[in-house]
Structure formats: C-alpha cells, structure tokens
VEXDREN-2710 file (C-alpha; in Angstrom, 1 decimal):
% VEXDREN-2710
k/r/px/py/pz
1/MET/-69.4/-68.5/-7.2
2/VAL/-71.4/-65.5/-8.0
3/THR/-72.3/-64.9/-11.9
4/LEU/-74.1/-61.7/-13.0
5/PHE/-76.0/-61.6/-16.4
6/ILE/-76.9/-58.2/-17.9
7/SER/-77.7/-57.2/-21.6
8/LEU/-76.1/-53.9/-23.2
9/TYR/-77.1/-51.9/-26.1
10/GLN/-75.9/-48.4/-27.5
11/PRO/-77.9/-45.7/-25.9
12/SER/-78.9/-42.7/-28.2
13/ASP/-78.3/-40.3/-25.3
14/PRO/-74.4/-40.1/-24.3
15/SER/-75.7/-39.2/-20.6
16/ARG/-77.3/-42.6/-20.3
17/GLU/-74.0/-44.2/-21.8
18/ILE/-72.3/-42.7/-19.0
19/GLU/-74.8/-43.9/-16.3
20/ILE/-74.3/-47.6/-17.6
21/VAL/-70.7/-47.5/-17.9
22/GLU/-70.6/-46.2/-14.4
23/CYS/-72.8/-49.3/-13.3
24/LEU/-70.3/-51.9/-15.2
25/VAL/-67.3/-50.2/-13.6
26/ASN/-68.9/-50.7/-10.2
27/ASN/-70.2/-54.0/-10.7
28/VAL/-66.6/-55.0/-12.0
29/SER/-64.9/-54.0/-8.9
30/ASN/-67.7/-55.6/-6.7
31/LYS/-65.5/-58.5/-4.7
32/TYR/-68.7/-60.7/-4.4
33/ILE/-69.3/-60.7/-8.1
34/ASP/-66.9/-63.5/-9.9
35/LYS/-68.0/-63.4/-13.3
36/ILE/-69.9/-61.1/-15.5
37/ILE/-71.8/-62.4/-18.4
38/ILE/-73.1/-59.7/-21.2
39/LEU/-75.5/-60.4/-24.1
40/ASN/-74.4/-57.4/-26.3
41/GLU/-76.3/-55.9/-29.1
42/GLY/-73.5/-53.2/-30.1
43/PHE/-72.2/-51.3/-27.1
44/TYR/-68.3/-50.8/-27.0
45/HIS/-66.4/-49.7/-24.1
46/PRO/-62.7/-50.7/-23.1
47/ILE/-64.2/-52.0/-19.8
48/LEU/-65.7/-55.0/-21.7
49/LEU/-61.9/-56.0/-22.1
50/THR/-61.5/-56.7/-18.3
51/GLU/-61.0/-60.5/-17.5
52/LYS/-64.0/-60.7/-15.7
53/ILE/-66.1/-59.9/-18.3
54/ASN/-67.5/-62.7/-21.0
55/ASN/-68.9/-60.3/-23.8
56/ILE/-71.1/-62.3/-26.2
57/GLN/-72.5/-60.5/-29.3
58/ILE/-76.2/-60.9/-30.2
59/GLU/-78.5/-59.4/-32.6
60/GLY/-81.4/-57.5/-31.2
61/ARG/-82.7/-56.9/-27.7
62/PRO/-82.5/-60.4/-25.7
63/ASN/-85.2/-62.3/-24.1
64/PHE/-84.4/-63.6/-20.5
65/SER/-84.7/-67.2/-21.8
66/GLN/-81.2/-66.5/-23.7
67/PHE/-79.4/-66.5/-20.6
68/TYR/-80.6/-70.0/-19.7
69/SER/-77.6/-71.6/-21.9
70/TYR/-74.9/-69.8/-19.6
71/LEU/-76.2/-70.4/-16.3
72/ASN/-73.9/-71.5/-13.5
73/LYS/-75.1/-75.1/-12.5
74/THR/-73.8/-74.9/-9.1
75/GLY/-73.2/-71.2/-8.0
76/ILE/-75.5/-68.3/-7.8
77/ASN/-76.7/-66.6/-10.9
78/ILE/-78.0/-62.9/-10.8
79/ILE/-79.9/-61.2/-13.9
80/ALA/-80.0/-57.5/-13.7
81/ASN/-81.0/-54.6/-15.6
82/ASN/-77.7/-52.7/-17.1
83/ASP/-78.3/-49.6/-14.8
84/ILE/-78.1/-51.6/-11.7
85/LYS/-75.0/-51.1/-9.0
86/PHE/-74.6/-53.6/-6.3
87/ASP/-72.8/-52.7/-3.0
88/PHE/-71.5/-54.4/-0.2
89/THR/-74.6/-55.8/0.9
90/LEU/-74.3/-58.5/-1.8
91/GLY/-72.1/-59.9/0.5
92/ARG/-75.1/-60.8/3.1
93/LEU/-76.1/-63.6/0.4
94/LYS/-74.5/-66.1/2.7
95/TYR/-76.6/-65.4/5.2
96/LEU/-79.8/-66.2/3.3
97/PHE/-78.4/-70.0/2.8
98/LEU/-80.3/-69.9/-0.6
99/LYS/-81.5/-73.4/-1.6
100/LYS/-82.2/-75.0/-5.0
101/GLY/-86.1/-73.1/-5.2
102/ASP/-85.3/-69.8/-3.7
103/MET/-85.6/-66.8/-6.0
104/LEU/-85.1/-63.4/-5.2
105/SER/-86.4/-60.6/-6.7
106/LEU/-85.3/-57.2/-5.7
107/THR/-86.5/-53.5/-5.6
108/ARG/-84.2/-51.0/-6.7
109/HIS/-83.1/-48.2/-4.4
110/GLU/-83.1/-44.8/-5.9
111/LYS/-80.5/-42.1/-5.6
112/ASN/-81.9/-40.9/-2.4
113/GLY/-81.1/-44.2/-1.0
114/PHE/-84.7/-45.2/-0.4
115/LEU/-86.6/-48.0/-1.9
116/MET/-88.9/-46.8/-5.1
117/ARG/-91.8/-46.5/-2.5
118/GLU/-94.5/-45.7/-5.2
119/LYS/-93.9/-49.1/-6.7
120/GLU/-91.9/-50.9/-4.5
121/SER/-94.4/-54.0/-4.7
122/ASP/-94.6/-54.0/-8.5
123/SER/-91.1/-53.1/-9.8
124/GLN/-88.0/-55.5/-9.5
125/ASP/-84.8/-54.7/-11.4
126/VAL/-82.7/-58.0/-10.1
127/TRP/-83.6/-61.6/-10.1
128/MET/-81.1/-64.2/-8.0
129/PHE/-81.2/-68.1/-7.9
130/LYS/-79.0/-71.0/-7.4
131/GLY/-78.2/-73.5/-10.1
132/VAL/-80.2/-73.8/-13.4
133/ALA/-83.9/-72.7/-13.5
134/ASP/-85.3/-74.6/-16.2
135/CYS/-88.5/-72.5/-16.3
136/LEU/-86.2/-69.6/-17.4
137/LYS/-86.5/-71.4/-20.7
138/THR/-90.1/-70.1/-21.1
139/ALA/-89.5/-66.4/-20.1
140/ASN/-89.5/-65.5/-24.1
141/PHE/-90.0/-62.1/-23.4
142/GLN/-87.3/-59.3/-23.9
143/MET/-85.3/-57.4/-20.9
144/GLY/-86.4/-53.9/-20.3
145/GLN/-90.0/-54.4/-21.6
146/LEU/-92.7/-52.8/-19.2
147/GLY/-94.2/-55.3/-17.1
148/CYS/-91.2/-57.7/-17.7
149/ASP/-90.4/-57.8/-13.8
150/GLY/-93.9/-58.9/-12.3
151/ARG/-93.9/-61.4/-15.5
152/LEU/-90.5/-63.3/-14.7
153/ASN/-91.8/-63.4/-10.9
154/PHE/-94.7/-65.2/-12.0
155/VAL/-92.8/-67.4/-14.5
156/PHE/-90.4/-68.6/-11.4
157/TYR/-93.7/-69.0/-9.3
158/LYS/-95.3/-71.3/-12.0
159/GLY/-92.0/-73.2/-12.0
160/GLY/-92.1/-74.0/-8.3
161/TYR/-89.9/-71.4/-7.0
162/ARG/-90.3/-69.5/-3.5
163/VAL/-90.1/-66.0/-5.0
164/LEU/-89.2/-63.3/-2.1
165/ASN/-87.8/-59.6/-2.2
166/PRO/-85.3/-59.3/0.7
167/SER/-84.6/-55.6/-0.6
168/LYS/-84.1/-54.3/2.6
169/PHE/-81.4/-56.6/3.5
170/ILE/-79.5/-56.9/0.2
171/LYS/-79.5/-53.2/-1.7
172/VAL/-79.4/-52.6/-5.3
173/HIS/-79.1/-49.0/-6.7
174/HIS/-80.5/-47.7/-9.7
175/GLU/-78.6/-45.2/-12.0
176/HIS/-81.0/-43.5/-14.2
177/THR/-81.1/-39.6/-13.9
178/SER/-80.8/-38.8/-17.7
179/PRO/-84.3/-38.2/-19.2
180/ASN/-84.0/-40.9/-21.8
181/ARG/-86.2/-43.8/-21.9
182/GLU/-86.3/-46.7/-24.1
183/TYR/-89.8/-48.1/-23.8
184/VAL/-93.4/-46.5/-24.1
185/GLU/-96.5/-47.7/-22.5
186/SER/-98.0/-49.3/-25.6
187/ASP/-94.8/-51.8/-25.3
188/ARG/-96.2/-53.1/-22.0
189/LEU/-96.0/-56.8/-21.6
190/LYS/-99.2/-58.2/-20.5
191/GLY/-99.9/-60.2/-17.2
192/PRO/-100.2/-62.3/-15.1
193/TYR/-97.6/-60.6/-12.5
194/LEU/-96.3/-61.3/-9.1
195/LEU/-96.1/-58.7/-7.1
196/LEU/-93.7/-58.7/-4.0
197/LYS/-93.6/-56.8/-0.9
198/PRO/-89.8/-55.8/0.1
199/LEU/-88.7/-57.7/3.1
200/ASN/-86.1/-57.4/5.8
201/LEU/-83.8/-60.3/6.8
202/LEU/-86.2/-61.5/9.5
203/GLY/-89.2/-61.1/7.0
204/PHE/-87.3/-63.1/4.6
205/TYR/-86.9/-66.2/6.8
206/TRP/-90.5/-65.9/8.1
207/ASN/-92.0/-66.0/4.5
208/ARG/-89.8/-68.5/3.3
209/SER/-90.9/-70.5/6.0
210/LEU/-94.3/-69.8/5.4
211/LEU/-94.0/-70.9/1.7
212/TYR/-92.5/-74.4/3.1
213/LEU/-95.7/-74.9/5.4
214/ILE/-98.2/-73.9/3.0
215/ASN/-96.6/-75.2/-0.1
216/LYS/-97.0/-71.8/-2.4
217/ARG/-100.3/-71.3/-2.2
218/ARG/-101.5/-68.8/-4.4
219/ALA/-103.2/-66.6/-1.1
220/PHE/-99.7/-66.1/0.1
221/TYR/-98.9/-63.9/-3.0
222/PHE/-100.0/-61.0/-4.9
223/PHE/-101.3/-61.1/-8.6
224/ASP/-102.2/-58.7/-10.8
225/ASN/-103.3/-59.3/-14.6
END
C-alpha cells in the first residue's frame, strides 16, 4: 500500500490555488497511490470529499513530525509538497525493492521535463520510506520552509537511513508557474543539510550497495551547514 502525505493551506493567489488543485486531482487519479492523507490548515475544494482522501483539519502550518502518527506501518509512505504531481514512473517503485532503512529523496522535474539543474543536489520535494520512521518524530520544522529538504535528509541520515535520490528513474513534476511565493530567505532553516545527487536505476543499486558496505560513512555524502 502506498500512502501520500501532503499539507494544504489557502493561497492568497487564485492562480496558485488552481495549480495546487491540479496536482491533487492528478494524484487522486494516479493508480499507484492508494491513499492520500492531508493536514489541512484551511483549504477547501470538492476534491477533498474523494474517498481516497483523509482530510485532517489542523491549525497553522504543520511540522514534518506531525505526519508520524498517521504513517502506514507496513506499506510505503510518501511525504510530498502540495505542488508535486506523480506520473506512471511511481509504479517503478517495485523495481527498487525498498527495505526498512531506505529513504528516497527526490529532486523535482520542471515544466520543461528536466531536473532542476541549478539545484538538483540541494533541493528535493518528495521523501519516500517503508514503514514507520521513528526519526521523523524529531523533524520539528515546517514543511515549505527554505532548507527543510536538506535538513530532513539529514534527519533520516542521522536516524540510520540510506538516503538516496533516484529521481532519474522515478520522476516527480513541479507545478508552480504563478509568481506567488509564500517564503522569504530570512526564514531559512539552518543546517546541517544532506545534499544528494540524482541517480538512475543502476546508480541507485550501486550506491545503495556501497552504503551497505561502508556503513554510511560521512565521506560518501555531501553535507552543507
């Protein structure tokens, strides 16, 4: 079972709302997603009444740690930004044979179909893992905050996970052409960050094998403070 977790808020820009709804409609229709759990701080749309969606009302922007209570204990859990769309390549998860201790942190593809080249190693929008990740309880920082992606990677690394970025094999698509931005540089979350180069399928297997052999030595990863 694959469960997708996102958060929602009411955008001030109507065009931004259209983009978020487009992503939600797309992900509801994706046959490789079985359930969507939403932490909702004030957004409404009829799509939320869909049977696949569990809409949970909250106050204020959620921390990553708030998803912990809802994790699927045996299936695959995916935490994603709300402006991300999944396509048929999500079905390729079965070829990765995810184990407890694997965490996939994926760089997004932009509207042109390419990875976000200028920040492909230090910007991710999707995090996947199997079963319950206890380290998530310590991720007491907000989704959408600048720097949260690299920091969450580091949280999983410190929790003993093999953190990899096979975004050349499983593609996630960013839907954000509106000029609206809900963050400012002064709100950036401080490091340490874990930076990850995008990998194809062979790169994923090779690097995961290395992580088994070298037992996650720091020299294998790129860190930034």
